[in-house]
N, C-alpha and C positions, 0 to 999 in steps of 0.2 A: 344608590346612595345619593348621587348627584341630584336625581329627581326629587327625592324626599327632602334633602336640604333646601333645594330651590323652593319647594312647596311651602316649607316652614317660613322661609324669608319672605315669600310673596304673600303670605297670609291666607293661603287657600284652606278652607275648612277641612279638618282632618277626615271627616266622613266622605269628602269628595275626592280625596287624593287617590285612593286605590281604584275606584270606579273610573276616574279620568285616565289613569295610567293603563288600565285594562282596555279601555275603549281605544286609546291611541295605539297601543301595541296590536290589538286585534285588527283595527282598520288597516294598518300598514302591512301586517303579515298576510292578511286576507288577499292582498293584491300581488304580493311578490313571492309567496312561499313556493308555488309551483315553478315559477320562472327560475328562481335561484336553484331549486332542487334539480330541475331538468338541465340547467346550464352546467351544474357541477357534474352530472352524469355524462353529458356530452363531452366535456373536457377530459374526464377520466377515460372514456372510451377512446378518444383520439390519442391520448397519452399511452395507454396500455397496449393498444393494437399497433403502435408505431406510426399512426397517421400523421402526427406532428413531424416526425422525421421525414416521412415521404413527402410531405408538403414542402418542407424546407429544401430538400433535394430538387424537387420539381421547379421551385422558384429560382434556385441557383442555376439550373440548366437553362432556364428561360432567359435570365439576364446575363449569363456568362460568368466565368470564373473571375474575370477582371473586375467585375462589379459585385464581388462576394459580400462586401460590407453593405452595399445597398440591398442585396438579397436578404441579409440577416435583419436589416431594419424592417423591410416589408413583411418578412416572415413573422417577426415579433408583433408587428401591428395587427396582422390578421389573426394570429393565434390568441392575442391578448383580448379579443372581443368576448369569447365565451370562457376562456381559461384563466384561472388565477395566475398572475404574473410570476409568482414564486414557482409554481409547478411547471409552467411553460419554460422558465429559464433553466430549471434543473434538468429537464429533458433535452432541450435544444442546445444548451451550452456544450454538450458532448460533441457537437459537430465542429466546434470552433478550432480545435487543434488540427483536425484533418483538413478543414478548409484553408487554414493558414498555410499548411504545408503544400497543398495542391495548387493554390492560387497565389502563393507568395504574398499573402496579405498579412497585415499586422493582427496578431491574435487579440491584442488589446483593443484595437478598433472594432473587431468582430464582437467582442464581449460588450463593449459600450453600445454598439448599434443594436444588438439583440435585446439587451436589458432596457434600453430606452424605447424601442418599438413596443415591447410588451407593456411597459409602464404607461405609455401614452393612451392606448385604447382601453387599458384596464381602468383608468380613472375618468375617461371621457365618454365612453360608449357603453350603454346598456347591452347585454343583461348582466354585467358584473355588478355586485351588490351596491357599491357606492353610488354610481350614477343612477342605478335603478331606484334606490331608496330616495335619492334627492328628487328625481322626477316624480315619483309617487307622492312625496310630501307636497310638491307644488301642484298636485291635481292633474298630472299629465299622463295618468294611466291609460287613457284612451288616445293618447297622442305619442305613443312610444316610438312609432316609426319616425315621426318628426324629430324626436329627441335623438334617436340613433343617427339619422342623417346629419343633423346639426353637429353632433359630437364627432362623427366621422370626418366631416368637412373641416371642422376646426382642428382635428387631430393631424391633418396633412401638414400644415406648417410646423406643428410641434415635432412631428417625425422628421421633417426636412431639417429643422434647426439642430436636432440632436444627431442626425446623420452627419451633418457638416462638422459638428463638434467631435464626433467619434473619429472621423477621418483625420481631423487636425490634431487631436490630443491623444488618441488611443495609441499612436506610435511611441509615445513617451512612457507607456506602462511596461514595466519589466515583469514578464511572466516566466516562472521556472519551466524548464522542459518537462513535459509529461505526455503520456500516450493514452489515447482512448481507442478502443476498438471501433472500427467503422460499423455503425448500426444501420446501414442502408436497408430500406424496405422496398426493394425492387419487385417484390412479388405482386404488387398492384400499383396502378398508376397514381400519380400525385393528384389527379383530378378526382379519383375515388375518395381520397382523403379530404379534398377541398369541398366537395359537394355537401356533406353534412354540416359544414361550417357556413357555407355561402348561401345555401337555399333558405335557411331561416331568416337570415338578414334581409334577403330580397323580399320574402313574404311579409315580414314585419314592416318593412319600408313601404311596401305596396299599399298598405292600409292608409297611408297619408294621402294617397291619390284617389282613394275610393270615393271621397266626398264629391269628386267631380262627376261621378256617375249617378244617374237618377236612382232614387230610393227603390223604385219598383223593379229595377233591373236586377235579375238574379246574380249577375256577375259581381255586383257590389256586395251582396250577402256572402257570396263565396269568398271574396277577398277579405272581408271583415272577420270571417270565421277562421280561415287558414292563416290569416295574418295576425291573429291574436298571439301575443308572445308565448303563452303556454303551449298553444297548438303548434306554432311554428317550430319551437324548440323540441317538442315531442317528435315532429317529423324528422328533425335533424338527428335525434337520438335513434330513431328507427333506421335511418339511413346508415348510421355508424355501425349497425350490426352487420352490414355488408362487409366490413373490414375484418370480421372475426374469421379466424382460421381453425381447423380441427383441433389444434393444440390449445385453443382458447375456450373450448366448449365447457370445460369444468371450472374455469376461472372467472368468467364474466359476472356471475351472480355476486361473487365477493367484491368485484370491482365496483358494482353498483351500490352495494352495501356501504363500502368505504366512502364513496362519493356522497351518499346521503348523510353519513355521519359528519363529514366536513361541512356540508350545507347546513346542518343543524346548528353548528357553532356560529356560523355567519348569521343565521336567522335570529338567534337569541340576541346577538349584539345589535343587529339592525332593529329588532323589535323593541329593545330597551331604548334605542334612540327615538322610536316612534312614541313611546310612553313619555319620554322627556319632552318631546315637542308638543304633545297634547297638554301637558301641564303648563308649558309656556303660553299656549293659546288661552288656557283657562285663567291664567293670572291677569290677563288684560294688558300685559306689557306692550303688546303690539299696538293697541289703540293709543296708549300713552305716548309712545315714540312717534306714532303716526300724527298725533296732534302737534308734537314738537316740530314735525316736518311738514306742517300744513301748507307752508309756502312753496313746497315742492322740493324734491331732492333730485339732483341730476342722476339719471339712470346709470350713466357711466361711472359716476362716483360711487353709487350704491353697489354696482357690480365689483368695483375695485375694493370696496370695504368687505364685501362677501368673500372675495378672493383672499384678502388679508386675514380675515378670521379663520378661514380654512387652513391657510398657511401656518398661522400661529398654532392652531390645534395640531396639525400634522407634525410640525417641528418639535412640539413639546411632548407629544405622547406617541408618535410613530405610526399610527394606523391611518391610512388614507380613507378607508371605509368609515371609521368612526368620525374623522374630520368632516366628511361629506354629510353624514347623517346628522351630526350636531349642528353644523352650519346651516343646513337647509331648514332644520327645525327653528333655529334662531331667526332666520331671515324671512321665513314664509309670511309671518304676520305683517311684514313691512313692505312687501312687494308692490301692493297697490299704491301706497304713498310714494314709492319711488317711480311710479309710472310703468311698471312691468306687469302687464295684465294679459297680453295675448299669449297663446301657447308657444309661438316662435320666440317671443322675448323671454319667457320663462325657461325654454330649452337652452337659450344662450346663457342664462344665469346658472343653469346646471353645469355648463361647460366651464364657466368662470370658477365655480366652486371646485370642480374637478381639477382645474389647473392649480388652485391653491393647495389642494390636497397632495400635489406632487412635491411642493417646495417646503422643506427640503428633506431628502432621505439621508439619515445618518445613523449613528450607532444604536438608537432606540427603535429602529425600523427593521423588522425581520428581513425585508427585501434587500436591505443593504448587506446583510450578512450572507444571504443566499448568493448575491452577485459576487461578493468578495471570495467566499469559500468555494463555490462551484465554478467560478470564473478564474480561480487561482490567482486572485489579485490580493496583494498585501493590504491590510486595513488602512495603512497610511496612504497608499495609492487610491484606495476607495474614497477617502476623505478629499484627496487632492483632485481626483478626476471625475468620479461618479457623482459625488454630492453636488459639485457645481453644475453638472449637467442637469440634475433634477431641478435646480433653481432656474436654469435656462429654459427648460421645458415648461415650468410653471408660469414664468413671465411671458413666454410665447403664447401660451394658452389664454392668458389674460388679454394680451394685445389682440389675439384673434377674435375673442368674444366681443370686445369693444368695437372692433371693426365690423363684425357681423351685425351688431346692434344698429350701427349707423347705416349699414347697407339695407337692412330690411325696412328701416324707416324712410330711406330715400326711395326705395323701390318696394313698397308694401305689396 
């Protein structure tokens, strides 16, 4: 409906509207469908087999019980790369009561640390739908490794800031006493659960360095093939089958079916955003605004404006993915006028838009209710502690993206 209304206001001929929408939707879905579908399957396999729980236990043992809040932040940041933050929190929040008791830590701090870690990489690092769609809109489909590296590096200060906040403010949250059974998955090592998650990230990132290898070298061809996001995630999915136990043999086909159903909803929303973006380009509004900005627009100001648009969309309608899809469609025609042309600069713009899509999470966001309900936090405490934390995360992501822009221009 938004696309049709915009087309009418912009004066696009009626016979052009549907072909343009179909083209925009098809182009975007053609690049991201397999990635989102495989990412959804990988996340479901890690969830259902207990891989997420094994991973969190492994990280806790690695950093020590005295640093349980840090372990929860790191766990969330790692799991949030291929797994939707809602699903990741529902599973991993079950560990918080036991960790709080064993490590004498604040359960409120553990909940804030986990939720912020998941939220950070969910909005900043592909292959989750929001950053993946934004990167594809900006023509970065062949530079996905660069987008992932940029998002991951910029996510580090975001996770650090939210960890500091969780330690400071989480102790003030009152959580009623409750008990969860310990769901430890000691029947396999945490490394077995980490490998299906870690290897695809390494393979995708490796393609960013393949350009330094001669084109005639077969190693470059191999890296570009196995590092393609769809192939890398397929390898991760195949590795996740190593986590299956005899009791799972009759269940895993249904798990995959449910994962693909979840992916279908995301694809329809993302594809609709692609249709909207195609109409925006067809309208010529990008050239109009580019002419108004012919004297040059500060790249940092443009990044800040893109962040603000995403933040307003997120705050008003609640979906981070929709905020990123719409904002990237709106800003894409203007990137050249703003001086953002190289893949690294556009990857930084993706981070800024992702940061805006964090700020702020409140009552119209499903994740707010997932954190409050499964974290056993009263809604008033959610508004008082979780919502300000998402604003802190968003602002930190903006600062990180602007600093990253200046760094790559000083050291190209």
